[in-house]
N, CA, C, O and the ligand as a Tripos MOL2 file, in Angstrom:
@<TRIPOS>MOLECULE
protein
  289   287    73     0     0
PROTEIN
NO_CHARGES

@<TRIPOS>ATOM
      1 N           5.8960   27.2830   -2.2190 N.3       1 MET1
      2 CA          6.1310   26.8640   -3.6050 C.3       1 MET1
      3 C           5.0380   27.3920   -4.5280 C.2       1 MET1
      4 O           4.5750   26.6750   -5.4160 O.2       1 MET1
      5 N           4.6260   28.6310   -4.3260 N.am      2 GLU2
      6 CA          3.6100   29.2030   -5.2030 C.3       2 GLU2
      7 C           4.2650   29.7960   -6.4460 C.2       2 GLU2
      8 O           5.1450   30.6500   -6.3360 O.2       2 GLU2
      9 N           3.8530   29.3610   -7.5930 N.am      3 SER3
     10 CA          4.4450   29.8440   -8.8300 C.3       3 SER3
     11 C           3.5400   30.8430   -9.5380 C.2       3 SER3
     12 O           3.9840   31.5460  -10.4460 O.2       3 SER3
     13 N           2.2730   30.9130   -9.1300 N.am      4 GLY4
     14 CA          1.3420   31.7950   -9.8050 C.3       4 GLY4
     15 C           0.6530   31.1440  -10.9890 C.2       4 GLY4
     16 O          -0.2630   31.7250  -11.5700 O.2       4 GLY4
     17 N           1.0850   29.9410  -11.3540 N.am      5 PHE5
     18 CA          0.4440   29.2330  -12.4560 C.3       5 PHE5
     19 C          -0.6620   28.3320  -11.9250 C.2       5 PHE5
     20 O          -0.6350   27.8750  -10.7820 O.2       5 PHE5
     21 N          -1.6270   28.0970  -12.7940 N.am      6 GLU6
     22 CA         -2.6540   27.1050  -12.4810 C.3       6 GLU6
     23 C          -2.8030   26.1870  -13.6800 C.2       6 GLU6
     24 O          -2.6450   26.6230  -14.8210 O.2       6 GLU6
     25 N          -3.1010   24.9380  -13.4370 N.am      7 PRO7
     26 CA         -3.3150   24.0280  -14.5700 C.3       7 PRO7
     27 C          -4.4550   24.5340  -15.4410 C.2       7 PRO7
     28 O          -5.4650   25.0190  -14.9320 O.2       7 PRO7
     29 N          -4.2920   24.4210  -16.7460 N.am      8 ARG8
     30 CA         -5.3250   24.8880  -17.6790 C.3       8 ARG8
     31 C          -5.7140   23.7680  -18.6280 C.2       8 ARG8
     32 O          -4.9010   22.9120  -18.9750 O.2       8 ARG8
     33 N          -6.9700   23.7940  -19.0380 N.am      9 ILE9
     34 CA         -7.4560   22.8080  -19.9950 C.3       9 ILE9
     35 C          -7.3600   23.3890  -21.4060 C.2       9 ILE9
     36 O          -7.9020   24.4570  -21.6940 O.2       9 ILE9
     37 N          -6.6630   22.6650  -22.2690 N.am     10 LEU10
     38 CA         -6.5400   23.0770  -23.6670 C.3      10 LEU10
     39 C          -7.0630   21.9610  -24.5610 C.2      10 LEU10
     40 O          -7.2360   20.8260  -24.1180 O.2      10 LEU10
     41 N          -7.3130   22.2930  -25.8200 N.am     11 ILE11
     42 CA         -7.7630   21.2940  -26.7850 C.3      11 ILE11
     43 C          -6.6250   21.0030  -27.7630 C.2      11 ILE11
     44 O          -6.0360   21.9110  -28.3510 O.2      11 ILE11
     45 N          -6.3380   19.7250  -27.9170 N.am     12 CYS12
     46 CA         -5.2760   19.3080  -28.8230 C.3      12 CYS12
     47 C          -5.7160   19.5160  -30.2730 C.2      12 CYS12
     48 O          -6.8370   19.1740  -30.6500 O.2      12 CYS12
     49 N          -4.8120   20.0830  -31.0790 N.am     13 THR13
     50 CA         -5.1590   20.3230  -32.4830 C.3      13 THR13
     51 C          -5.0740   19.0470  -33.3170 C.2      13 THR13
     52 O          -5.5810   19.0110  -34.4380 O.2      13 THR13
     53 N          -4.4510   18.0160  -32.7950 N.am     14 GLU14
     54 CA         -4.3230   16.7600  -33.5390 C.3      14 GLU14
     55 C          -5.5210   15.8520  -33.3050 C.2      14 GLU14
     56 O          -6.1400   15.3760  -34.2570 O.2      14 GLU14
     57 N          -5.8450   15.6130  -32.0500 N.am     15 CYS15
     58 CA         -6.8840   14.6350  -31.7320 C.3      15 CYS15
     59 C          -8.1450   15.2820  -31.1480 C.2      15 CYS15
     60 O          -9.1260   14.5960  -30.8620 O.2      15 CYS15
     61 N          -8.1090   16.6090  -30.9750 N.am     16 ASN16
     62 CA         -9.2690   17.3440  -30.4460 C.3      16 ASN16
     63 C          -9.7140   16.8860  -29.0590 C.2      16 ASN16
     64 O         -10.8610   17.0860  -28.6600 O.2      16 ASN16
     65 N          -8.8060   16.2830  -28.3510 N.am     17 GLN17
     66 CA         -9.0990   15.8980  -26.9760 C.3      17 GLN17
     67 C          -8.6250   17.0050  -26.0320 C.2      17 GLN17
     68 O          -7.6520   17.7090  -26.3000 O.2      17 GLN17
     69 N          -9.3390   17.1290  -24.9360 N.am     18 GLU18
     70 CA         -8.8740   18.0580  -23.9130 C.3      18 GLU18
     71 C          -7.6300   17.4960  -23.2350 C.2      18 GLU18
     72 O          -7.5170   16.2900  -23.0120 O.2      18 GLU18
     73 N          -6.7140   18.3780  -22.9180 N.am     19 PHE19
     74 CA         -5.5640   17.9560  -22.1300 C.3      19 PHE19
     75 C          -5.1950   19.0730  -21.1750 C.2      19 PHE19
     76 O          -5.5790   20.2260  -21.3690 O.2      19 PHE19
     77 N          -4.4510   18.7220  -20.1490 N.am     20 VAL20
     78 CA         -4.0890   19.6810  -19.1120 C.3      20 VAL20
     79 C          -2.7270   20.2860  -19.4270 C.2      20 VAL20
     80 O          -1.7350   19.5750  -19.5900 O.2      20 VAL20
     81 N          -2.7000   21.5920  -19.5080 N.am     21 PHE21
     82 CA         -1.4330   22.3270  -19.5810 C.3      21 PHE21
     83 C          -0.9880   22.5210  -18.1360 C.2      21 PHE21
     84 O          -1.4150   23.4490  -17.4510 O.2      21 PHE21
     85 N          -0.1340   21.6350  -17.7050 N.am     22 THR22
     86 CA          0.1990   21.5730  -16.2810 C.3      22 THR22
     87 C           1.0420   22.7610  -15.8380 C.2      22 THR22
     88 O           1.6470   23.4550  -16.6550 O.2      22 THR22
     89 N           1.0660   22.9760  -14.5540 N.am     23 VAL23
     90 CA          1.8950   24.0420  -13.9830 C.3      23 VAL23
     91 C           3.3540   23.8310  -14.3700 C.2      23 VAL23
     92 O           4.0540   24.7760  -14.7340 O.2      23 VAL23
     93 N           3.8040   22.5810  -14.2870 N.am     24 ALA24
     94 CA          5.1950   22.2780  -14.6430 C.3      24 ALA24
     95 C           5.4670   22.6500  -16.0970 C.2      24 ALA24
     96 O           6.5160   23.2070  -16.4170 O.2      24 ALA24
     97 N           4.5150   22.3380  -16.9710 N.am     25 ALA25
     98 CA          4.6870   22.6580  -18.3850 C.3      25 ALA25
     99 C           4.6630   24.1700  -18.6040 C.2      25 ALA25
    100 O           5.4180   24.6990  -19.4200 O.2      25 ALA25
    101 N           3.7960   24.8540  -17.8740 N.am     26 GLN26
    102 CA          3.7310   26.3160  -18.0120 C.3      26 GLN26
    103 C           5.0310   26.9620  -17.5470 C.2      26 GLN26
    104 O           5.5140   27.9190  -18.1510 O.2      26 GLN26
    105 N           5.5860   26.4240  -16.4700 N.am     27 GLU27
    106 CA          6.8670   26.9600  -15.9950 C.3      27 GLU27
    107 C           7.9550   26.7090  -17.0310 C.2      27 GLU27
    108 O           8.7990   27.5710  -17.2790 O.2      27 GLU27
    109 N           7.9300   25.5320  -17.6290 N.am     28 TYR28
    110 CA          8.8990   25.1650  -18.6610 C.3      28 TYR28
    111 C           8.7920   26.1290  -19.8370 C.2      28 TYR28
    112 O           9.8030   26.6000  -20.3580 O.2      28 TYR28
    113 N           7.5720   26.4160  -20.2470 N.am     29 PHE29
    114 CA          7.3560   27.3520  -21.3510 C.3      29 PHE29
    115 C           7.8440   28.7510  -20.9660 C.2      29 PHE29
    116 O           8.5180   29.4190  -21.7500 O.2      29 PHE29
    117 N           7.4950   29.1840  -19.7510 N.am     30 ALA30
    118 CA          7.8600   30.5260  -19.3050 C.3      30 ALA30
    119 C           9.3740   30.6940  -19.2370 C.2      30 ALA30
    120 O           9.9210   31.7270  -19.6230 O.2      30 ALA30
    121 N          10.0370   29.6540  -18.7360 N.am     31 GLU31
    122 CA         11.4950   29.7060  -18.6360 C.3      31 GLU31
    123 C          12.1400   29.9560  -19.9890 C.2      31 GLU31
    124 O          13.1540   30.6460  -20.0980 O.2      31 GLU31
    125 N          11.5300   29.3790  -21.0150 N.am     32 ARG32
    126 CA         12.1020   29.4940  -22.3520 C.3      32 ARG32
    127 C          11.5300   30.6660  -23.1340 C.2      32 ARG32
    128 O          11.8880   30.8830  -24.2920 O.2      32 ARG32
    129 N          10.6400   31.4210  -22.4980 N.am     33 GLY33
    130 CA         10.1230   32.6240  -23.1300 C.3      33 GLY33
    131 C           9.0440   32.3740  -24.1470 C.2      33 GLY33
    132 O           8.7300   33.2580  -24.9440 O.2      33 GLY33
    133 N           8.4590   31.1760  -24.1390 N.am     34 TYR34
    134 CA          7.3830   30.8940  -25.0820 C.3      34 TYR34
    135 C           6.1130   31.5860  -24.6130 C.2      34 TYR34
    136 O           5.7340   31.4760  -23.4470 O.2      34 TYR34
    137 N           5.4680   32.2830  -25.5040 N.am     35 SER35
    138 CA          4.2350   32.9690  -25.1260 C.3      35 SER35
    139 C           2.9990   32.2240  -25.6220 C.2      35 SER35
    140 O           1.8790   32.5210  -25.2040 O.2      35 SER35
    141 N           3.2080   31.2500  -26.5210 N.am     36 GLU36
    142 CA          2.0600   30.5250  -27.0560 C.3      36 GLU36
    143 C           1.7850   29.2690  -26.2370 C.2      36 GLU36
    144 O           2.6840   28.6750  -25.6420 O.2      36 GLU36
    145 N           0.5170   28.8900  -26.2260 N.am     37 ASP37
    146 CA          0.1510   27.6550  -25.5590 C.3      37 ASP37
    147 C           0.5690   26.4540  -26.4120 C.2      37 ASP37
    148 O           0.7070   26.5720  -27.6300 O.2      37 ASP37
    149 N           0.7650   25.3260  -25.7850 N.am     38 PRO38
    150 CA          1.0380   24.1180  -26.5710 C.3      38 PRO38
    151 C          -0.1890   23.7540  -27.3960 C.2      38 PRO38
    152 O          -1.3220   23.9930  -26.9780 O.2      38 PRO38
    153 N           0.0460   23.1740  -28.5710 N.am     39 LYS39
    154 CA         -1.0730   22.8610  -29.4720 C.3      39 LYS39
    155 C          -1.4340   21.3900  -29.4420 C.2      39 LYS39
    156 O          -2.4940   20.9920  -29.9260 O.2      39 LYS39
    157 N          -0.5610   20.5910  -28.8800 N.am     40 ARG40
    158 CA         -0.8080   19.1540  -28.8750 C.3      40 ARG40
    159 C          -0.8100   18.6150  -27.4600 C.2      40 ARG40
    160 O          -0.1080   19.1170  -26.5820 O.2      40 ARG40
    161 N          -1.6110   17.5830  -27.2570 N.am     41 CYS41
    162 CA         -1.5640   16.8810  -25.9900 C.3      41 CYS41
    163 C          -0.2480   16.1030  -25.9060 C.2      41 CYS41
    164 O           0.4910   15.9950  -26.8850 O.2      41 CYS41
    165 N           0.0170   15.5800  -24.7500 N.am     42 LYS42
    166 CA          1.3110   14.9210  -24.5700 C.3      42 LYS42
    167 C           1.4520   13.7160  -25.4980 C.2      42 LYS42
    168 O           2.5310   13.4580  -26.0320 O.2      42 LYS42
    169 N           0.3660   12.9860  -25.6850 N.am     43 THR43
    170 CA          0.4120   11.8100  -26.5580 C.3      43 THR43
    171 C           0.7770   12.2040  -27.9820 C.2      43 THR43
    172 O           1.6920   11.6310  -28.5730 O.2      43 THR43
    173 N           0.0650   13.1770  -28.5290 N.am     44 CYS44
    174 CA          0.3330   13.6100  -29.8960 C.3      44 CYS44
    175 C           1.7020   14.2700  -29.9900 C.2      44 CYS44
    176 O           2.4060   14.1180  -30.9890 O.2      44 CYS44
    177 N           2.0680   14.9910  -28.9610 N.am     45 HIS45
    178 CA          3.3770   15.6330  -28.9620 C.3      45 HIS45
    179 C           4.4890   14.5980  -29.0280 C.2      45 HIS45
    180 O           5.4810   14.7760  -29.7350 O.2      45 HIS45
    181 N           4.3100   13.5180  -28.2850 N.am     46 THR46
    182 CA          5.3100   12.4560  -28.2930 C.3      46 THR46
    183 C           5.4170   11.8430  -29.6810 C.2      46 THR46
    184 O           6.5200   11.5950  -30.1690 O.2      46 THR46
    185 N           4.2820   11.5970  -30.3160 N.am     47 HIS47
    186 CA          4.3000   11.0630  -31.6760 C.3      47 HIS47
    187 C           4.9830   12.0350  -32.6230 C.2      47 HIS47
    188 O           5.7750   11.6410  -33.4790 O.2      47 HIS47
    189 N           4.6610   13.3210  -32.4540 N.am     48 PHE48
    190 CA          5.2360   14.3570  -33.3000 C.3      48 PHE48
    191 C           6.7610   14.3630  -33.1730 C.2      48 PHE48
    192 O           7.4800   14.4560  -34.1680 O.2      48 PHE48
    193 N           7.2280   14.2620  -31.9530 N.am     49 LYS49
    194 CA          8.6710   14.2620  -31.7310 C.3      49 LYS49
    195 C           9.3290   13.0540  -32.3670 C.2      49 LYS49
    196 O          10.4010   13.1600  -32.9620 O.2      49 LYS49
    197 N           8.6800   11.9030  -32.2380 N.am     50 LYS50
    198 CA          9.2410   10.6900  -32.8390 C.3      50 LYS50
    199 C           9.3430   10.8490  -34.3440 C.2      50 LYS50
    200 O          10.3390   10.4690  -34.9590 O.2      50 LYS50
    201 N           8.2840   11.4230  -34.9350 N.am     51 ASP51
    202 CA          8.2980   11.6340  -36.3800 C.3      51 ASP51
    203 C           9.4490   12.5430  -36.7800 C.2      51 ASP51
    204 O          10.1530   12.2960  -37.7600 O.2      51 ASP51
    205 N           9.6220   13.5990  -35.9990 N.am     52 GLN52
    206 CA         10.7090   14.5270  -36.3010 C.3      52 GLN52
    207 C          12.0570   13.8240  -36.2280 C.2      52 GLN52
    208 O          12.9340   14.0230  -37.0680 O.2      52 GLN52
    209 N          12.1920   13.0030  -35.2060 N.am     53 ARG53
    210 CA         13.4710   12.3480  -34.9980 C.3      53 ARG53
    211 C          13.7650   11.3840  -36.1490 C.2      53 ARG53
    212 O          14.9120   11.2260  -36.5690 O.2      53 ARG53
    213 N          12.7030   10.7420  -36.6490 N.am     54 LYS54
    214 CA         12.8770    9.7990  -37.7530 C.3      54 LYS54
    215 C          13.3630   10.4990  -39.0100 C.2      54 LYS54
    216 O          14.1530    9.9400  -39.7700 O.2      54 LYS54
    217 N          12.8890   11.7260  -39.2310 N.am     55 SER55
    218 CA         13.2590   12.3880  -40.4740 C.3      55 SER55
    219 C          14.5380   13.2010  -40.3100 C.2      55 SER55
    220 O          15.6340   12.6400  -40.3080 O.2      55 SER55
    221 N          14.4060   14.5040  -40.1750 N.am     56 THR56
    222 CA         15.6200   15.3230  -40.1730 C.3      56 THR56
    223 C          15.9570   15.8930  -38.8080 C.2      56 THR56
    224 O          17.0000   16.5200  -38.6230 O.2      56 THR56
    225 N          15.0690   15.6700  -37.8570 N.am     57 PHE57
    226 CA         15.2720   16.2700  -36.5470 C.3      57 PHE57
    227 C          16.5060   15.7070  -35.8550 C.2      57 PHE57
    228 O          16.6880   14.4930  -35.7620 O.2      57 PHE57
    229 N          17.3320   16.5970  -35.3810 N.am     58 LYS58
    230 CA         18.4970   16.1520  -34.6390 C.3      58 LYS58
    231 C          18.4320   16.6860  -33.2260 C.2      58 LYS58
    232 O          18.1850   17.8710  -33.0040 O.2      58 LYS58
    233 N          18.6510   15.8230  -32.3000 N.am     59 ARG59
    234 CA         18.5420   16.2160  -30.8910 C.3      59 ARG59
    235 C          19.5530   17.2890  -30.5410 C.2      59 ARG59
    236 O          20.7150   17.2410  -30.9460 O.2      59 ARG59
    237 N          19.0750   18.2610  -29.7770 N.am     60 GLY60
    238 CA         19.9970   19.2390  -29.2170 C.3      60 GLY60
    239 C          20.3610   20.3570  -30.1720 C.2      60 GLY60
    240 O          21.1060   21.2630  -29.7980 O.2      60 GLY60
    241 N          19.8590   20.3170  -31.3890 N.am     61 THR61
    242 CA         20.2000   21.3890  -32.3140 C.3      61 THR61
    243 C          19.0040   22.3060  -32.5340 C.2      61 THR61
    244 O          19.0470   23.4840  -32.1800 O.2      61 THR61
    245 N          17.9450   21.7730  -33.1140 N.am     62 ALA62
    246 CA         16.7860   22.6090  -33.4030 C.3      62 ALA62
    247 C          16.1030   23.0400  -32.1160 C.2      62 ALA62
    248 O          16.1290   22.3370  -31.1060 O.2      62 ALA62
    249 N          15.4980   24.2050  -32.1820 N.am     63 GLN63
    250 CA         14.7230   24.6860  -31.0480 C.3      63 GLN63
    251 C          13.3610   24.0130  -31.0630 C.2      63 GLN63
    252 O          12.6300   24.0780  -32.0510 O.2      63 GLN63
    253 N          13.0400   23.3790  -29.9740 N.am     64 ASP64
    254 CA         11.7760   22.6620  -29.9130 C.3      64 ASP64
    255 C          10.7040   23.5600  -29.3230 C.2      64 ASP64
    256 O          10.5530   23.6610  -28.1060 O.2      64 ASP64
    257 N           9.9660   24.2080  -30.2060 N.am     65 LYS65
    258 CA          9.0170   25.2120  -29.7450 C.3      65 LYS65
    259 C           7.7620   24.6360  -29.1480 C.2      65 LYS65
    260 O           7.0510   25.3220  -28.4130 O.2      65 LYS65
    261 N           7.4790   23.4010  -29.4460 N.am     66 SER66
    262 CA          6.2460   22.8240  -28.9270 C.3      66 SER66
    263 C           6.5230   21.9280  -27.7290 C.2      66 SER66
    264 O           5.6970   21.0990  -27.3490 O.2      66 SER66
    265 N           7.6990   22.1110  -27.1430 N.am     67 GLY67
    266 CA          8.1990   21.1360  -26.1920 C.3      67 GLY67
    267 C           7.4730   21.0540  -24.8710 C.2      67 GLY67
    268 O           6.9970   22.0430  -24.3150 O.2      67 GLY67
    269 N           7.4150   19.8590  -24.4130 N.am     68 TYR68
    270 CA          7.0430   19.6080  -23.0300 C.3      68 TYR68
    271 C           8.3370   19.2380  -22.3160 C.2      68 TYR68
    272 O           9.3060   18.8020  -22.9380 O.2      68 TYR68
    273 N           8.3340   19.4160  -21.0210 N.am     69 PRO69
    274 CA          9.5010   18.9150  -20.3020 C.3      69 PRO69
    275 C           9.6040   17.4120  -20.4980 C.2      69 PRO69
    276 O           8.5920   16.7120  -20.4940 O.2      69 PRO69
    277 N          10.7990   16.9220  -20.6660 N.am     70 ASP70
    278 CA         10.9800   15.4760  -20.7450 C.3      70 ASP70
    279 C          10.7330   14.8890  -19.3780 C.2      70 ASP70
    280 O          11.3970   15.2350  -18.4010 O.2      70 ASP70
    281 N           9.7790   14.0070  -19.3270 N.am     71 GLN71
    282 CA          9.4360   13.4220  -18.0440 C.3      71 GLN71
    283 C           9.8430   11.9630  -18.0200 C.2      71 GLN71
    284 O           9.8170   11.2860  -19.0480 O.2      71 GLN71
    285 N          10.2130   11.4870  -16.8660 N.am     72 PRO72
    286 CA         10.6480   10.1030  -16.7520 C.3      72 PRO72
    287 C           9.5200    9.1090  -17.0500 C.2      72 PRO72
    288 O           9.7330    7.8980  -16.9950 O.2      72 PRO72
    289 ZN         -3.6940   14.9510  -29.0580 Zn       73 ZN73
@<TRIPOS>BOND
     1     1     2 1
     2     2     3 1
     3     3     4 2
     4     3     5 am
     5     5     6 1
     6     6     7 1
     7     7     8 2
     8     7     9 am
     9     9    10 1
    10    10    11 1
    11    11    12 2
    12    11    13 am
    13    13    14 1
    14    14    15 1
    15    15    16 2
    16    15    17 am
    17    17    18 1
    18    18    19 1
    19    19    20 2
    20    19    21 am
    21    21    22 1
    22    22    23 1
    23    23    24 2
    24    23    25 am
    25    25    26 1
    26    26    27 1
    27    27    28 2
    28    27    29 am
    29    29    30 1
    30    30    31 1
    31    31    32 2
    32    31    33 am
    33    33    34 1
    34    34    35 1
    35    35    36 2
    36    35    37 am
    37    37    38 1
    38    38    39 1
    39    39    40 2
    40    39    41 am
    41    41    42 1
    42    42    43 1
    43    43    44 2
    44    43    45 am
    45    45    46 1
    46    46    47 1
    47    47    48 2
    48    47    49 am
    49    49    50 1
    50    50    51 1
    51    51    52 2
    52    51    53 am
    53    53    54 1
    54    54    55 1
    55    55    56 2
    56    55    57 am
    57    57    58 1
    58    58    59 1
    59    59    60 2
    60    59    61 am
    61    61    62 1
    62    62    63 1
    63    63    64 2
    64    63    65 am
    65    65    66 1
    66    66    67 1
    67    67    68 2
    68    67    69 am
    69    69    70 1
    70    70    71 1
    71    71    72 2
    72    71    73 am
    73    73    74 1
    74    74    75 1
    75    75    76 2
    76    75    77 am
    77    77    78 1
    78    78    79 1
    79    79    80 2
    80    79    81 am
    81    81    82 1
    82    82    83 1
    83    83    84 2
    84    83    85 am
    85    85    86 1
    86    86    87 1
    87    87    88 2
    88    87    89 am
    89    89    90 1
    90    90    91 1
    91    91    92 2
    92    91    93 am
    93    93    94 1
    94    94    95 1
    95    95    96 2
    96    95    97 am
    97    97    98 1
    98    98    99 1
    99    99   100 2
   100    99   101 am
   101   101   102 1
   102   102   103 1
   103   103   104 2
   104   103   105 am
   105   105   106 1
   106   106   107 1
   107   107   108 2
   108   107   109 am
   109   109   110 1
   110   110   111 1
   111   111   112 2
   112   111   113 am
   113   113   114 1
   114   114   115 1
   115   115   116 2
   116   115   117 am
   117   117   118 1
   118   118   119 1
   119   119   120 2
   120   119   121 am
   121   121   122 1
   122   122   123 1
   123   123   124 2
   124   123   125 am
   125   125   126 1
   126   126   127 1
   127   127   128 2
   128   127   129 am
   129   129   130 1
   130   130   131 1
   131   131   132 2
   132   131   133 am
   133   133   134 1
   134   134   135 1
   135   135   136 2
   136   135   137 am
   137   137   138 1
   138   138   139 1
   139   139   140 2
   140   139   141 am
   141   141   142 1
   142   142   143 1
   143   143   144 2
   144   143   145 am
   145   145   146 1
   146   146   147 1
   147   147   148 2
   148   147   149 am
   149   149   150 1
   150   150   151 1
   151   151   152 2
   152   151   153 am
   153   153   154 1
   154   154   155 1
   155   155   156 2
   156   155   157 am
   157   157   158 1
   158   158   159 1
   159   159   160 2
   160   159   161 am
   161   161   162 1
   162   162   163 1
   163   163   164 2
   164   163   165 am
   165   165   166 1
   166   166   167 1
   167   167   168 2
   168   167   169 am
   169   169   170 1
   170   170   171 1
   171   171   172 2
   172   171   173 am
   173   173   174 1
   174   174   175 1
   175   175   176 2
   176   175   177 am
   177   177   178 1
   178   178   179 1
   179   179   180 2
   180   179   181 am
   181   181   182 1
   182   182   183 1
   183   183   184 2
   184   183   185 am
   185   185   186 1
   186   186   187 1
   187   187   188 2
   188   187   189 am
   189   189   190 1
   190   190   191 1
   191   191   192 2
   192   191   193 am
   193   193   194 1
   194   194   195 1
   195   195   196 2
   196   195   197 am
   197   197   198 1
   198   198   199 1
   199   199   200 2
   200   199   201 am
   201   201   202 1
   202   202   203 1
   203   203   204 2
   204   203   205 am
   205   205   206 1
   206   206   207 1
   207   207   208 2
   208   207   209 am
   209   209   210 1
   210   210   211 1
   211   211   212 2
   212   211   213 am
   213   213   214 1
   214   214   215 1
   215   215   216 2
   216   215   217 am
   217   217   218 1
   218   218   219 1
   219   219   220 2
   220   219   221 am
   221   221   222 1
   222   222   223 1
   223   223   224 2
   224   223   225 am
   225   225   226 1
   226   226   227 1
   227   227   228 2
   228   227   229 am
   229   229   230 1
   230   230   231 1
   231   231   232 2
   232   231   233 am
   233   233   234 1
   234   234   235 1
   235   235   236 2
   236   235   237 am
   237   237   238 1
   238   238   239 1
   239   239   240 2
   240   239   241 am
   241   241   242 1
   242   242   243 1
   243   243   244 2
   244   243   245 am
   245   245   246 1
   246   246   247 1
   247   247   248 2
   248   247   249 am
   249   249   250 1
   250   250   251 1
   251   251   252 2
   252   251   253 am
   253   253   254 1
   254   254   255 1
   255   255   256 2
   256   255   257 am
   257   257   258 1
   258   258   259 1
   259   259   260 2
   260   259   261 am
   261   261   262 1
   262   262   263 1
   263   263   264 2
   264   263   265 am
   265   265   266 1
   266   266   267 1
   267   267   268 2
   268   267   269 am
   269   269   270 1
   270   270   271 1
   271   271   272 2
   272   271   273 am
   273   273   274 1
   274   274   275 1
   275   275   276 2
   276   275   277 am
   277   277   278 1
   278   278   279 1
   279   279   280 2
   280   279   281 am
   281   281   282 1
   282   282   283 1
   283   283   284 2
   284   283   285 am
   285   285   286 1
   286   286   287 1
   287   287   288 2
@<TRIPOS>SUBSTRUCTURE
     1 MET1         2 RESIDUE 1 A MET
     2 GLU2         6 RESIDUE 1 A GLU
     3 SER3        10 RESIDUE 1 A SER
     4 GLY4        14 RESIDUE 1 A GLY
     5 PHE5        18 RESIDUE 1 A PHE
     6 GLU6        22 RESIDUE 1 A GLU
     7 PRO7        26 RESIDUE 1 A PRO
     8 ARG8        30 RESIDUE 1 A ARG
     9 ILE9        34 RESIDUE 1 A ILE
    10 LEU10       38 RESIDUE 1 A LEU
    11 ILE11       42 RESIDUE 1 A ILE
    12 CYS12       46 RESIDUE 1 A CYS
    13 THR13       50 RESIDUE 1 A THR
    14 GLU14       54 RESIDUE 1 A GLU
    15 CYS15       58 RESIDUE 1 A CYS
    16 ASN16       62 RESIDUE 1 A ASN
    17 GLN17       66 RESIDUE 1 A GLN
    18 GLU18       70 RESIDUE 1 A GLU
    19 PHE19       74 RESIDUE 1 A PHE
    20 VAL20       78 RESIDUE 1 A VAL
    21 PHE21       82 RESIDUE 1 A PHE
    22 THR22       86 RESIDUE 1 A THR
    23 VAL23       90 RESIDUE 1 A VAL
    24 ALA24       94 RESIDUE 1 A ALA
    25 ALA25       98 RESIDUE 1 A ALA
    26 GLN26      102 RESIDUE 1 A GLN
    27 GLU27      106 RESIDUE 1 A GLU
    28 TYR28      110 RESIDUE 1 A TYR
    29 PHE29      114 RESIDUE 1 A PHE
    30 ALA30      118 RESIDUE 1 A ALA
    31 GLU31      122 RESIDUE 1 A GLU
    32 ARG32      126 RESIDUE 1 A ARG
    33 GLY33      130 RESIDUE 1 A GLY
    34 TYR34      134 RESIDUE 1 A TYR
    35 SER35      138 RESIDUE 1 A SER
    36 GLU36      142 RESIDUE 1 A GLU
    37 ASP37      146 RESIDUE 1 A ASP
    38 PRO38      150 RESIDUE 1 A PRO
    39 LYS39      154 RESIDUE 1 A LYS
    40 ARG40      158 RESIDUE 1 A ARG
    41 CYS41      162 RESIDUE 1 A CYS
    42 LYS42      166 RESIDUE 1 A LYS
    43 THR43      170 RESIDUE 1 A THR
    44 CYS44      174 RESIDUE 1 A CYS
    45 HIS45      178 RESIDUE 1 A HIS
    46 THR46      182 RESIDUE 1 A THR
    47 HIS47      186 RESIDUE 1 A HIS
    48 PHE48      190 RESIDUE 1 A PHE
    49 LYS49      194 RESIDUE 1 A LYS
    50 LYS50      198 RESIDUE 1 A LYS
    51 ASP51      202 RESIDUE 1 A ASP
    52 GLN52      206 RESIDUE 1 A GLN
    53 ARG53      210 RESIDUE 1 A ARG
    54 LYS54      214 RESIDUE 1 A LYS
    55 SER55      218 RESIDUE 1 A SER
    56 THR56      222 RESIDUE 1 A THR
    57 PHE57      226 RESIDUE 1 A PHE
    58 LYS58      230 RESIDUE 1 A LYS
    59 ARG59      234 RESIDUE 1 A ARG
    60 GLY60      238 RESIDUE 1 A GLY
    61 THR61      242 RESIDUE 1 A THR
    62 ALA62      246 RESIDUE 1 A ALA
    63 GLN63      250 RESIDUE 1 A GLN
    64 ASP64      254 RESIDUE 1 A ASP
    65 LYS65      258 RESIDUE 1 A LYS
    66 SER66      262 RESIDUE 1 A SER
    67 GLY67      266 RESIDUE 1 A GLY
    68 TYR68      270 RESIDUE 1 A TYR
    69 PRO69      274 RESIDUE 1 A PRO
    70 ASP70      278 RESIDUE 1 A ASP
    71 GLN71      282 RESIDUE 1 A GLN
    72 PRO72      286 RESIDUE 1 A PRO
    73 ZN73       289 GROUP 0 **** ****
């Protein structure tokens, strides 16, 4: 199960905390052809998504470029 990815430490642009760009997240990004790293930690990303959903964001339509895999 070697994917060639390794977990990486990134800095969140919202809270300036370090967070792990996990192998699973990197695979998710690669699958969708995203070349940029995520800018937010999972906590801030979740808040960001909620904000989007509250306003004009509609599920399943817009392309979610900052997405993390939805985890249970
Ligand atoms: Zn953050």
